[in-house]
C-alpha positions as CSV (number, residue, x, y, z in Angstrom):
1,M,3.7,-6.5,11.1
2,E,4.6,-3.1,12.4
3,R,1.3,-0.7,13.1
4,E,2.9,2.4,10.9
5,L,2.9,-0.1,7.7
6,H,-0.1,1.0,5.0
7,A,1.1,-2.0,2.7
8,A,1.9,-5.0,5.3
9,I,2.1,-8.5,3.5
10,I,0.2,-10.5,6.0
11,S,0.6,-13.9,4.2
12,W,2.9,-16.0,1.9
13,N,3.6,-19.3,0.5
14,G,6.0,-20.8,3.5
15,K,8.4,-22.4,0.7
16,N,7.8,-19.8,-2.3
17,E,11.6,-20.0,-3.7
18,E,11.4,-23.5,-3.7
19,V,8.3,-24.2,-5.5
20,C,9.0,-21.5,-7.9
21,A,12.2,-23.3,-8.6
22,S,11.0,-26.6,-9.1
23,A,8.4,-24.8,-11.3
24,A,11.4,-23.7,-13.6
25,R,13.3,-27.2,-13.6
26,I,9.9,-29.4,-14.1
27,S,9.9,-28.8,-17.6
28,T,13.8,-30.3,-18.8
29,T,14.6,-32.4,-14.8
30,P,14.3,-36.4,-14.6
31,G,11.8,-37.3,-12.1
32,N,8.4,-36.5,-10.6
33,A,7.3,-33.4,-9.3
34,L,7.4,-34.7,-5.9
35,E,11.0,-35.7,-6.2
36,I,11.8,-32.0,-7.4
37,F,10.7,-30.1,-5.2
38,G,12.5,-32.9,-2.4
39,A,15.6,-31.5,-4.1
40,A,14.7,-27.9,-4.0
41,Q,14.7,-27.8,-0.6
42,D,18.2,-26.0,0.7
43,N,19.5,-26.0,-2.9
44,P,21.2,-22.5,-3.6
45,Q,20.7,-22.6,-6.8
46,N,17.4,-22.1,-6.7
47,R,17.4,-18.2,-6.7
48,P,19.9,-17.6,-9.4
49,L,17.8,-20.7,-11.6
50,I,14.6,-18.1,-11.2
51,G,16.5,-15.1,-12.1
52,K,17.5,-16.6,-15.3
53,V,14.5,-18.3,-16.1
54,L,12.9,-14.7,-15.6
55,Q,15.5,-13.1,-17.6
56,S,14.8,-15.8,-20.9
57,G,10.8,-14.3,-20.3
58,H,9.0,-16.9,-19.0
59,K,7.8,-15.6,-15.6
60,S,4.9,-18.0,-15.0
61,V,7.5,-19.5,-12.7
62,I,6.5,-17.5,-10.1
63,E,3.2,-16.8,-10.2
64,H,3.1,-20.2,-7.9
65,A,4.2,-17.9,-4.9
66,V,1.0,-15.5,-3.4
67,F,1.1,-12.8,-0.8
68,T,-2.2,-11.9,1.0
69,L,-1.6,-7.5,1.5
70,A,-3.9,-5.8,4.2
71,L,-4.0,-2.3,3.1
72,R,-4.5,0.0,6.1
73,D,-6.1,3.5,6.4
74,V,-5.2,4.2,2.2
75,S,-7.1,6.4,0.0
76,V,-9.7,4.9,-1.7
77,Y,-7.8,6.4,-4.8
78,V,-5.3,3.5,-4.0
79,E,-8.3,0.7,-3.7
80,Q,-9.5,2.1,-7.4
81,F,-5.6,1.4,-8.8
82,L,-4.9,-1.3,-7.4
83,I,-8.5,-3.4,-7.9
84,E,-7.9,-2.8,-11.6
85,C,-5.9,-5.6,-11.8
86,R,-8.0,-8.4,-13.4
87,L,-5.4,-10.9,-12.0
88,A,-5.9,-10.5,-8.0
89,S,-8.6,-11.1,-5.3
90,F,-10.3,-8.2,-3.6
91,T,-12.2,-7.7,-0.4
92,V,-13.2,-4.1,0.8
93,K,-14.9,-2.4,3.6
94,S,-18.2,-1.5,2.0
95,R,-19.1,2.0,2.2
96,R,-22.6,1.0,1.8
97,Y,-22.9,-0.4,5.6
98,V,-20.1,1.0,7.4
99,D,-20.3,4.9,8.3
100,F,-17.0,6.4,7.6
101,G,-17.9,9.9,8.8
102,S,-14.9,9.5,11.1
103,L,-12.5,7.0,9.7
104,G,-10.2,9.7,8.1
105,Y,-8.7,11.0,5.1
106,H,-5.2,11.1,3.3
107,V,-3.4,13.8,3.7
108,P,-0.3,14.0,1.7
109,P,2.8,14.3,4.2
110,E,4.8,16.4,1.8
111,L,1.6,19.8,1.8
112,T,2.6,22.3,4.4
113,G,1.2,26.0,5.7
114,E,-1.8,27.3,3.2
115,A,-1.6,24.6,0.6
116,L,-2.8,22.1,3.4
117,S,-5.0,24.6,5.1
118,R,-6.8,24.2,1.9
119,Y,-7.0,21.2,1.2
120,R,-8.1,20.1,4.4
121,G,-10.6,23.0,4.3
122,Y,-11.7,21.5,1.3
123,M,-12.1,17.4,2.9
124,D,-13.5,18.6,6.3
125,L,-16.7,20.1,4.6
126,L,-17.0,17.1,2.3
127,F,-17.1,14.8,5.4
128,G,-18.9,17.5,7.4
129,A,-22.1,17.4,5.0
130,Y,-21.9,13.9,4.5
131,R,-22.5,13.2,8.2
132,E,-25.3,15.6,8.1
133,L,-26.9,13.4,5.0
134,L,-26.8,10.4,7.5
135,A,-28.2,13.0,10.5
136,G,-31.1,13.2,8.2
137,G,-31.6,9.7,7.4
138,V,-30.0,9.6,4.1
139,P,-28.6,5.6,3.8
140,K,-24.8,5.6,3.7
141,E,-25.1,4.2,0.2
142,D,-26.6,7.5,-1.0
143,A,-25.1,9.3,1.2
144,R,-21.5,8.0,0.4
145,F,-21.7,10.4,-3.2
146,L,-20.4,13.2,-0.9
147,L,-17.2,11.5,0.4
148,P,-13.9,12.5,-1.7
149,Y,-11.6,10.0,-3.2
150,S,-9.0,10.6,-0.3
151,F,-11.1,9.1,2.1
152,H,-9.5,6.2,3.8
153,S,-10.1,2.7,2.7
154,N,-9.0,-0.6,3.9
155,F,-9.3,-3.9,2.1
156,Y,-7.2,-7.6,1.0
157,C,-5.6,-7.8,-1.5
158,T,-4.5,-11.6,-2.7
159,V,-2.1,-11.9,-5.5
160,N,0.4,-13.8,-6.9
161,A,4.7,-12.4,-7.4
162,R,4.4,-12.1,-11.4
163,Q,1.0,-9.5,-10.6
164,L,2.3,-8.2,-7.9
165,G,5.7,-7.3,-9.3
166,R,3.8,-5.8,-12.5
167,I,1.6,-4.0,-10.1
168,I,5.0,-2.3,-8.4
169,S,6.0,-1.7,-12.1
170,E,3.0,0.0,-12.8
171,I,3.2,2.4,-9.8
172,R,6.9,3.4,-10.2
173,C,6.8,3.3,-13.8
174,G,3.4,3.9,-15.4
175,R,0.0,5.7,-14.4
176,G,0.9,5.5,-10.9
177,R,4.3,6.7,-10.9
178,G,3.4,10.9,-10.4
179,V,1.2,9.8,-7.6
180,P,3.0,9.7,-3.8
181,E,1.2,8.0,-1.8
182,L,1.6,4.9,-4.5
183,Q,5.2,5.5,-4.3
184,R,5.9,5.2,-0.7
185,L,3.3,2.1,-0.5
186,A,5.6,0.5,-3.1
187,D,8.7,1.0,-1.3
188,E,7.0,-0.6,2.1
189,I,6.0,-4.1,-0.6
190,T,9.4,-4.0,-1.8
191,A,10.7,-3.7,1.5
192,Q,9.2,-6.6,3.0
193,L,9.8,-8.5,-0.6
194,E,13.6,-8.1,0.6
195,E,12.6,-10.4,3.5
196,L,10.4,-12.8,1.8
197,F,11.1,-13.2,-1.9
198,P,14.2,-11.7,-3.1
199,A,13.9,-13.4,-6.5
200,L,11.5,-10.7,-7.1
201,L,13.4,-7.7,-6.8
202,P,14.9,-7.7,-10.5
203,E,11.5,-7.3,-11.7
204,L,10.5,-4.5,-10.1
205,T,11.6,-1.6,-12.4
206,H,12.3,1.7,-11.1
207,P,12.2,4.7,-13.5
208,D,14.1,6.9,-15.2
209,G,13.8,10.8,-16.0
210,E,11.2,13.1,-14.2
211,A,7.6,11.8,-13.4
212,P,4.6,12.8,-15.8
213,A,2.6,16.0,-15.4
214,P,-0.7,15.1,-14.0
215,A,-3.4,15.1,-15.9
216,P,-5.4,18.6,-16.6
217,C,-8.2,19.0,-13.8
218,R,-11.6,19.2,-15.2
219,V,-13.7,21.8,-13.7
220,S,-16.4,23.5,-15.0
221,P,-17.9,26.7,-13.2
222,D,-21.4,25.5,-13.3
223,P,-21.9,22.6,-11.6
224,A,-24.5,19.9,-13.3
225,F,-26.7,17.9,-11.4
226,V,-28.1,14.3,-12.7
227,P,-31.0,12.7,-11.0
228,Q,-30.9,9.4,-10.6
229,K,-33.0,7.7,-12.7
230,E,-30.7,9.3,-15.3
231,A,-27.5,7.8,-13.8
232,G,-25.9,4.5,-15.5
233,A,-27.3,4.6,-18.9
234,V,-26.5,1.7,-20.7
235,A,-26.0,1.1,-24.6
236,L,-25.3,-2.8,-26.0
237,L,-22.5,-1.7,-28.9
238,G,-21.6,-5.3,-30.1
239,G,-22.5,-8.9,-29.8
240,P,-22.2,-12.5,-31.9
241,A,-24.1,-11.7,-35.4
242,D,-25.7,-15.3,-34.8
243,P,-25.5,-16.1,-30.8
244,A,-27.7,-18.9,-31.4
245,A,-25.7,-20.6,-34.0
246,L,-22.7,-20.0,-31.9
247,L,-24.2,-21.4,-28.9
248,A,-25.1,-24.3,-31.0
249,A,-21.5,-25.1,-32.1
250,A,-19.9,-24.4,-28.8
251,C,-22.6,-27.0,-27.2
252,R,-21.5,-29.7,-29.9
253,A,-17.8,-28.9,-29.7
254,A,-18.2,-30.0,-25.4
255,S,-20.3,-33.2,-26.0
256,P,-20.1,-34.3,-29.7
257,A,-22.6,-37.3,-29.5
258,A,-25.3,-35.1,-27.5
259,D,-28.5,-34.2,-28.5
260,P,-27.8,-31.5,-30.4
261,S,-31.0,-29.5,-29.7
262,L,-30.1,-26.7,-27.0
263,D,-31.1,-28.1,-23.3
264,W,-31.5,-24.6,-22.1
265,D,-32.6,-25.7,-18.6
266,A,-29.4,-28.1,-18.4
267,L,-26.9,-25.2,-19.8
268,L,-28.6,-22.8,-16.9
269,R,-27.7,-24.9,-14.6
270,S,-24.8,-26.2,-15.3
271,D,-21.9,-25.8,-13.1
272,R,-19.6,-25.2,-15.6
273,P,-21.0,-23.4,-18.8
274,R,-18.5,-23.2,-21.0
275,E,-20.7,-22.5,-23.9
276,L,-22.0,-19.6,-22.8
277,E,-17.9,-18.1,-22.5
278,Q,-18.4,-17.9,-26.8
279,L,-20.3,-15.2,-26.8
280,A,-18.9,-11.8,-25.8
281,Y,-20.6,-8.7,-25.5
282,T,-19.8,-5.2,-25.5
283,F,-21.7,-2.6,-23.8
284,R,-21.1,1.2,-22.2
285,V,-22.4,2.6,-19.3
286,S,-23.1,6.5,-19.1
287,D,-22.9,8.9,-16.7
288,L,-21.9,6.1,-13.9
289,T,-20.7,7.2,-10.6
290,L,-17.3,5.9,-9.0
291,S,-19.0,4.5,-6.6
292,G,-20.8,2.6,-9.4
293,I,-18.0,1.6,-10.9
294,T,-16.4,0.4,-7.8
295,H,-19.6,-2.6,-7.8
296,L,-19.1,-3.5,-11.5
297,V,-15.0,-3.6,-11.6
298,R,-15.6,-6.4,-8.7
299,H,-16.8,-9.0,-11.5
300,R,-12.5,-9.9,-12.7
301,M,-14.2,-11.4,-15.4
302,Q,-14.0,-8.8,-17.8
303,S,-12.2,-6.4,-19.9
304,V,-13.3,-3.4,-18.9
305,I,-11.8,0.5,-19.9
306,I,-12.3,3.1,-17.2
307,P,-10.7,6.0,-17.6
308,P,-8.4,7.7,-14.6
309,I,-9.8,8.9,-11.9
310,E,-7.7,12.9,-12.8
311,S,-9.5,12.8,-15.5
312,V,-12.9,13.3,-13.7
313,D,-15.2,15.8,-14.4
314,H,-15.8,17.3,-11.1
315,S,-18.7,19.3,-11.7
316,R,-20.8,16.7,-12.7
317,Y,-22.7,14.9,-9.6
318,V,-25.5,12.7,-9.3
319,V,-28.2,13.8,-7.1
320,P,-30.3,10.0,-5.6
321,D,-34.1,10.0,-4.8
322,T,-33.7,9.8,-1.0
323,V,-31.8,13.6,-1.2
324,A,-33.9,14.9,-3.9
325,A,-37.1,13.7,-1.3
326,Q,-36.1,15.9,1.5
327,P,-36.1,19.6,-0.1
328,A,-34.1,21.0,2.9
329,L,-31.3,18.2,2.1
330,L,-31.3,18.8,-1.6
331,E,-30.7,22.8,-0.6
332,R,-27.9,21.5,1.3
333,Y,-26.6,18.7,-1.0
334,K,-26.6,21.1,-4.2
335,Q,-24.7,24.2,-1.6
336,V,-21.5,21.7,-0.4
337,L,-21.2,20.5,-4.2
338,T,-21.6,24.2,-5.8
339,E,-18.5,25.1,-2.9
340,A,-16.8,21.8,-3.7
341,N,-16.6,22.2,-7.3
342,R,-15.7,26.2,-6.8
343,L,-12.9,24.9,-4.3
344,A,-11.6,22.1,-7.0
345,G,-11.5,24.7,-9.5
346,Q,-9.1,27.1,-7.4
347,M,-7.3,24.5,-6.0
348,A,-6.6,23.3,-9.2
349,E,-4.9,26.6,-10.2
350,D,-2.3,26.3,-7.3
351,P,1.1,24.3,-7.9
352,A,1.2,22.8,-4.7
353,L,-2.5,21.2,-5.0
354,R,-2.2,20.2,-8.5
355,P,-0.8,16.7,-8.2
356,Y,-2.6,16.0,-5.3
357,H,-6.0,16.1,-7.6
358,C,-7.2,13.0,-7.8
359,Y,-8.2,13.4,-3.8
360,F,-10.7,16.0,-4.8
361,A,-12.9,13.4,-7.3
362,L,-16.0,12.9,-5.4
363,S,-17.9,9.4,-4.9
364,G,-20.9,11.2,-6.8
365,N,-18.6,12.5,-9.3
366,L,-19.8,10.8,-12.9
367,M,-17.9,8.6,-15.6
368,D,-18.6,6.6,-18.8
369,V,-17.0,2.9,-19.1
370,M,-17.1,0.6,-21.4
371,T,-16.5,-3.5,-20.9
372,T,-17.1,-6.6,-22.8
373,M,-18.0,-9.1,-20.9
374,N,-19.2,-13.5,-22.1
375,A,-21.8,-14.8,-21.6
376,R,-21.4,-17.1,-18.5
377,E,-20.1,-13.7,-16.5
378,I,-23.0,-12.1,-17.6
379,K,-25.2,-14.4,-16.4
380,H,-23.2,-14.3,-12.5
381,F,-23.2,-10.3,-12.9
382,I,-27.0,-10.5,-13.6
383,Q,-27.8,-13.1,-10.8
384,L,-26.1,-11.1,-8.1
385,R,-26.7,-7.4,-9.3
386,A,-30.1,-7.2,-10.6
387,C,-31.2,-8.5,-6.8
388,S,-33.6,-6.6,-4.8
389,R,-30.3,-6.4,-2.2
390,A,-28.2,-4.8,-4.6
391,Q,-26.9,-0.8,-4.5
392,W,-30.1,1.0,-6.8
393,E,-27.6,2.5,-9.6
394,I,-25.4,-1.1,-10.2
395,R,-28.8,-2.8,-9.9
396,A,-30.8,0.0,-12.6
397,V,-27.3,-1.0,-14.5
398,A,-28.1,-4.8,-14.7
399,I,-31.8,-4.8,-15.6
400,A,-31.2,-2.3,-18.5
401,L,-28.6,-4.5,-19.8
402,L,-30.6,-7.7,-19.8
403,R,-33.4,-5.8,-21.7
404,Q,-31.6,-5.0,-24.1
405,L,-29.6,-8.7,-24.1
406,R,-33.4,-9.9,-24.5
407,Q,-34.0,-8.0,-27.7
408,S,-30.9,-9.5,-29.3
409,F,-31.3,-12.9,-27.9
410,P,-34.5,-13.6,-26.0
411,E,-34.0,-17.7,-26.0
412,L,-31.3,-17.0,-24.3
413,F,-31.5,-14.0,-21.6
414,G,-35.2,-14.5,-21.2
415,Q,-34.2,-17.0,-18.5
416,F,-31.1,-14.7,-17.4
417,G,-32.6,-12.7,-13.9
418,P,-31.7,-12.7,-10.5
419,S,-31.5,-15.6,-8.2
420,C,-34.7,-16.2,-6.9
421,F,-35.9,-15.9,-10.9
422,L,-33.2,-18.1,-12.3
423,T,-32.8,-21.0,-9.7
424,G,-36.3,-20.5,-8.1
425,R,-34.7,-19.8,-4.2
426,C,-33.2,-17.0,-2.6
427,P,-29.7,-17.3,-1.1
428,E,-29.7,-14.2,0.8
429,G,-31.3,-15.7,4.3
430,R,-32.4,-13.4,6.8
431,F,-31.8,-11.0,4.1
432,S,-34.1,-11.7,1.6
433,C,-36.5,-9.2,0.6
434,G,-39.2,-11.5,0.6
435,K,-40.8,-11.0,-2.6
436,M,-39.9,-14.2,-4.5
437,E,-43.0,-14.4,-6.1
438,E,-43.3,-10.8,-6.9
439,M,-39.0,-10.6,-8.4
440,T,-40.3,-14.0,-10.1
441,R,-42.9,-12.1,-12.0
442,M,-41.0,-9.0,-12.6
443,F,-38.3,-10.8,-14.6
444,R,-40.2,-13.1,-16.4
445,D,-42.6,-10.1,-17.4
446,L,-39.2,-8.0,-18.2
447,P,-39.8,-6.4,-21.8
């Protein structure tokens, strides 16, 4: 794949068209699965058949075509846009462990003259301050709160053709329609699909009319600095009225001949605790940073509502304890963010820069999000995120959620916790905190 591509399809099924055409035929054609696939080899009717089936609305047949994309030096705004696709798999370069100070940021090629100078000035201010925090001993996971949403992200995405078509259509006709960077990426992917899987092209809708106006930029004159302990407040909004009865019914449905009493140990150590999926809980997280949101949305099995990045309040920032503990760095941190707030407000008034205010958002800006998870996914979420190695913000969210769940259903959630508490062993190897007994005691006694 040529170097200039920012969205390159690096892996795909070798026989996408044959596989999808076979899937289209299997319901109505005599013969077994291998015979039908054999008949699809070099069959000129494959592509017309796929098109006919897609036109009839039976789009599941193209889910058998799978692609892996390498996203190179795209903005983190693009990462956030794509990662909200729940039916795709992502692996992202970590901002917790990698120094992003010299990895660059997206510059819209349409910008020129004074607008370009102002855009670069804003970004360079923040990247310079990020490097200052690192030099002052602030961990990368906290220094990143200064990074604007233009900074370069690199990641892999594996997705089936149906979902890839929906992503491209969402870019061209939906909420990504007014973002030139996304439009260019959609064009790059489409050009590659013309060669690799042309049967998908009719699904890649082109828009009619003009792109929607960008969302208003929210900037207040005076920035607000939120201490670490106040970020990520959790409120449990809903759950089953009688979770014990519902779980017992699920266990009976799964094993009609089993002992009717709940076997908590067997349920929690099962490799397939489908019974837990019957318990759904909804919670809101207030004042979660944009960085914290990336940790939350990586859990695929949830129904999460995230406001568009364009709607972020540019004037609200988190202050991590590692910065607050150093008066000189704290003063510099606030000084830079106060200046960034002023510049963001000015640029929001510039018609040439207004379409790009999504890039002015900072990783340390705060948002409220809402999600619904079933108890099986909550178990997985807490097992990973309550661990002492988890990033402090998402760990605080996991522990606060666990406290409230234990109040609502202590028999079940009293047994949830990080891996060391849940399974009696630490999976982190040489990265283990070495405090398994202390952690086990903490989560045993957690109110």
